[in-house]
N, C-alpha and C positions, 0 to 999 in steps of 0.2 A: 504494500500500500504506500501511498504518498504519506510518509510519516516522519519519524525522527531523523532517519538517514537523510532524507531529502531536505528537511528543514535545517539541519545542522551543517551538512556538507554543501548543499547547493544554494541555499538562500543567500549566504554571504557572497558567493561568486556572482550570482545573478544581480544582486543589488549593486555590486561593484561595476558590473558590465553595463547594466541598465538601471541607473539610479532613479530614485523617485522623481517624477516630473518628466522623464524621458518618454516621448511618444504621447499617445492619447491617455487621458485619465479615465479609469473605468468607472461606470455608473452601475450600482447594484440595483437591478430592476426586479429582482426576486428576493427581497430581504428576509432574513431569519425572523422568527423561528419557523414560519410556515413555508417560506419560499414560494415557488410556483407549483401548483397541484394539478395533476392529471388523474385519470381514472384509477391507474394502478400504482401511483407513487408520487414523488415530488422531485423537483430539480431546482438548482440555483442558476442564475445567469447574470453576468456583468457585461455591460456594453462600453466600448470606448466612445469618447466624444467624437463627433464627425470631424474629419480633416478637410482642409481647403481643397476644393475640386472634386470631392467625393459626392455621390448621389444620396448619401445618408444610409445606405444599406451596407452591412458589414459581412465579411467572411467570419467564420467561427471555428473554434476548436472545441469539440465535445470530448471532455476528458473523463475517463472512467477510473475511479479510485481503486485502490487495492483492497485486499481483505482487511476488514475491521476499520476501513476508512469511511468517509462520508462526503457528501456534496459540500457541506459547510467547510470541511478541512481543505477541500480542493480550492474553493474560491478565496479562502484565507491564506493560501500558500503564497508567500512573497515571490518565489521563483516563477510560478505560473502567472501571477499577476503581472510581473515584469515582462514575461514572454508575450502575453496578450497585448500589453501596452506597446511593446516594441513593434509588433506586427500590425497593430491597429485593428485587432479582431475581437469578436465577442468570445467569452469563455462560458461554455455551457457545462454544467456539472450535474449529471444525473445522480440520484441517491440510491445506492444499492439497498434493497430490502434485506433486513437482517445484517446489514453491513457486509454484504457479499453479493455475488452475481449468480443467477440460476441458469447458466448456459448448460448445454448437454455435457454430461460427465461431471459437473460440479456437485459438491456436497449440498449446495443450496437447492431448495425446492420451493421457493417462495412465490414465483409468478412466471409468466411467459415474458422473458426479457425482450423478445423481438416485438411483441405487441407494445410493451412499455416504451421502448425506444421510439417506435413509430408515433406513439402518443406525444412524446416530448417534442419530436421534430415537427409534428403538425401544429402543436401548441405554439412553439417558437415562431413558425412561419406565419401564424395567424395574428400573433400579438406584438411581435417585435421586428425592428428593421434589420433582419438577418437574411442574407442571400442564401436560400436553400441549395443553390448550385455551388456554393463555396464553403462547405462544411467538411472538416477533416476529423475523423474519429481517432482519438489517441487514448492510451491508458497504460497503467503500470501494474505489473504482477498479475493478480487475478483480473484486474481491469484490462491488462494487455490481452489476456485470453478472451475476454469479452469482445475486444476489438477484432480478434481473429474470426470469431463466429459472426460478427456483423459483416466482415469482408466476405465471408462465405455465403451467408444467408440473405443479406440486405445490401449488396454492393451498389445498387442503384440509388440508395438514399444518401450516400456520401460521395464527395469528390475524391477522397483519398483516405488511407488508413496508416497509422503510425503506432503500432503496438510496441511496448517495451517490456522485456523480461516476462513474456507470457506466450503461450501457444495453444493449439487445440489440446483437449484432454482425451483420454481413452474412454470409450472406443472412438477412434478418430472418424471424422466424417468420411463417407464413401466418396463424395464428390462435392463440388461447390458450384454455385450459380455462375453463369457467364453473362457478359464478358468479364474477365478478371480485372479487378480494379487496381489502381496505383497503390502500392504498399511498400513501406520501408519498415523493416523490423530491426530492433536494436536489442542487444543482449551482451551480458558479461561472460567471458570465458571462465571466470572463477565463481560464477553464481552457483551456490549450493542450495539456495532456497527454491529456485526454479531452474534446475540445470538445463543446459541446452538439450540434453538427451531425455529430459523428464525424470520423474521418480515416482515411486509408489508412496502413497499416504495411508494413514490409518482408515479403516472402514472400507478398504477395497478400492479406493479411488486412486487414479494415477494421472499425473501430469504427462502430456504428450511430448514427443520429440519435435524440436523446431524444424529440423531438416525434412522430416516426414510431413510436417504441416505445410511446408513450402511446396513439396511435391504434390500434395492434394490440391492446394489452391492454384498452383501453376504447373500442371502435368508436363508441359513442354520445356520448363526451365531446366538448365543444366544442373546436374547433381553436384553439390559442393560439400566439403567438410571444413572443420575448423582450420585445418592446415592450409586450405586454399585462401584464407583471409588472415594473413599475418597481422597481429595487432601491433600498435605503436605504444610507446612508453606512456604518453599522456594524451590520449585522444581516442577517436573513433575511426576505425578502418572499415570502409564500405566496399562492397562488390556488387555490381549490377548483374542481375540474373535475367533481364529482359532482352529479347532480341530487338534489333533496330526497328523502330516504328511501333513497338508495343508500349503499353502503359508501363511506367516505371515500376520496377521490382528490385529491391535492394535488401541485402543482408549486411548489417553493420555490427561489428563486434568491438568490445573494449576489454581491457585486461582486468577490470574490476569485478566486484561481486554483484549482489542484488541491489541495484540502485538505478536512479533515473536523473538525468540532467536536462532541464528544459532547453538547453542549447541544442540537444539532439532533436528535440521536437521541432525547434525552429528550422533546423536543416531539412527535416522531412517535409515541412510545409513548403519551403522554398523549392525543394526538389520535385514535389508532386503537384503543386498548385499553379504551375505555369511559369515559375521563375527558376529556370534550370540551373543546376550545379553540375560539375563534372560527374560522369557516371561512376568513376572510381576515384576516391580521394581520401585524404586523411584530415579530419577536423580536429584541430588541436584544442583541447579543453584543459584548462588549469585545474589542478586538484589540491 
């Protein structure tokens, strides 16, 4: 989840890079304690102030918190606030029922998450100046797994996907909807909470393998291993898995453990939302 690791390690970095006042100031349009309510749950949303020359409609990042997280923690996170401000986008924070997500294979069995996400997207489109054609889904840990299932089951509702440290769970999906959407996955090679190869949990549940997840989402993508993407000392090493002319598909690795840096999400936004970056690059991130 976006928790102590992100707050302690990332917040100082992001505030240094994007200090208060940089970019558009967010406006909380779904304030606590209630937030914005739909039939199957609640969400929070902050909007940036319009920038000169804009039509008043914003792109958005819908961020799914990790296990035991919440929508309130997401919008209160200084790193994510700075990221949204820097990009001039809205930050949409769905709230997991039971502080978890009930996707296939998950221990959670609280609701149909695909119905809930559709309700949130429809509510946002109806009530707020958010461009439905420019929404990227991102999330960390269990929230990252939720993003994988959205990319598989609801690719048409988002412009792009940027999961961090999460993948499909067992049993893996047999296939995904087409066409394949733009997706950038980020993961630590030393992650022991959600290893790249997945792991068994109590109760018979099992996290899935990232490389097998990629093969299901993109059956024509070349097979890769950790050895094919040498990590750098301080940063993110990425490899494109998409053929020329295809939607972006990248696997990005770092040497760390179970963590997330909003700078990685910024890179995914720029890579998938029409502001291209090199297909293979090293993004230096101070730690």
